[in-house]
C-alpha positions as CSV (number, residue, x, y, z in Angstrom):
1,M,92.2,103.0,73.4
2,T,91.2,103.1,77.2
3,Y,89.6,100.1,79.0
4,E,87.7,100.3,82.2
5,I,88.4,97.4,84.8
6,I,85.5,96.2,86.1
7,D,84.9,93.3,89.2
8,R,82.5,90.7,89.3
9,H,80.4,93.0,91.2
10,K,80.2,95.5,88.9
11,F,82.3,98.3,90.6
12,Q,84.9,99.8,88.3
13,I,88.2,99.8,90.0
14,G,90.3,101.3,87.5
15,F,91.4,102.2,83.9
16,C,94.4,101.0,81.7
17,E,95.6,101.5,78.2
18,G,95.4,98.3,77.1
19,W,95.3,94.2,78.6
20,L,95.8,90.8,77.6
21,A,94.6,87.7,78.9
22,D,96.9,84.4,79.6
23,R,96.3,81.4,81.4
24,G,93.4,82.7,83.2
25,K,95.0,86.1,84.6
26,L,94.7,89.3,83.3
27,Y,97.5,91.7,82.5
28,F,97.1,95.2,81.5
29,D,99.4,98.0,80.0
30,R,99.7,101.0,81.9
31,P,97.2,100.5,84.7
32,F,95.5,103.5,86.9
33,Q,93.3,104.3,89.0
34,P,91.8,107.8,89.5
35,F,93.6,110.3,91.8
36,L,92.0,113.3,93.4
37,L,94.6,115.6,94.3
38,H,93.9,118.5,96.6
39,S,95.9,121.8,96.5
40,K,96.1,125.3,97.3
41,K,94.8,126.2,93.8
42,G,91.8,123.6,94.2
43,P,91.8,119.9,93.2
44,V,93.0,117.9,90.1
45,L,91.7,114.4,88.8
46,C,94.5,112.8,87.9
47,R,95.8,109.2,86.9
48,G,97.0,107.7,90.2
49,S,98.8,105.1,91.0
50,W,97.6,101.1,90.4
51,T,97.8,99.6,93.5
52,Q,95.6,96.0,92.8
53,G,98.8,93.6,91.9
54,K,100.4,92.8,88.7
55,C,97.5,90.5,87.1
56,L,94.0,89.6,88.7
57,P,92.1,86.6,87.8
58,E,90.3,86.5,84.9
59,D,87.2,84.6,86.0
60,E,86.6,87.7,88.9
61,Y,87.0,90.8,86.6
62,E,86.6,92.0,83.2
63,V,87.7,94.9,81.1
64,R,85.9,97.1,78.5
65,P,86.5,100.5,76.5
66,I,85.4,103.5,77.5
67,Q,85.6,107.2,76.3
68,R,89.0,108.7,77.0
69,Q,88.7,111.8,79.8
70,P,91.2,114.4,79.3
71,W,92.5,113.5,83.0
72,M,93.4,110.4,82.0
73,D,96.5,112.1,80.3
74,L,97.5,114.0,83.9
75,E,100.3,111.6,85.5
76,I,99.9,112.5,89.4
77,N,103.8,112.8,89.7
78,D,103.8,115.2,87.0
79,V,101.1,117.5,88.3
80,I,103.2,117.5,92.1
81,S,105.9,118.6,90.1
82,A,104.3,121.0,88.3
83,M,102.6,122.4,91.3
84,D,105.8,122.6,93.2
85,L,107.4,124.4,90.2
86,C,104.6,126.9,90.0
87,S,103.5,127.5,93.6
88,E,105.0,130.8,94.1
89,C,103.4,132.0,90.6
90,A,101.2,134.8,91.1
91,I,100.5,138.4,89.5
92,E,100.1,141.0,91.9
93,L,98.9,144.9,91.3
94,P,99.3,147.2,93.4
95,E,96.6,149.1,96.0
96,R,93.5,148.2,94.7
97,G,94.4,145.7,92.6
98,F,94.3,141.4,92.6
99,C,96.4,139.2,92.5
100,R,95.7,135.8,90.4
101,L,97.4,132.5,91.3
102,T,98.6,130.3,88.2
103,V,96.0,127.9,86.6
104,L,97.1,124.5,85.8
């Protein structure tokens, strides 16, 4: 299951795969934030690094289940590696043909 992490002002600050409350702190399993990666092939929404710290105060944040989206399975490091690997891939046809970039 996937959960969204919300602050006390009701702003979504990220997501996680699970969580644990202990002594007034929330600890998250695989926390992440959305990251929009721009490339020549277009923008790719994927999982970015979590930058909020190892735990958060339980009284200032809440965690609730949400529906998982396909982009949540894409780790930014894997997307960058795939783009590097495929950056030169294209199909070219001679005169009056076309060139189609690889779609990730």
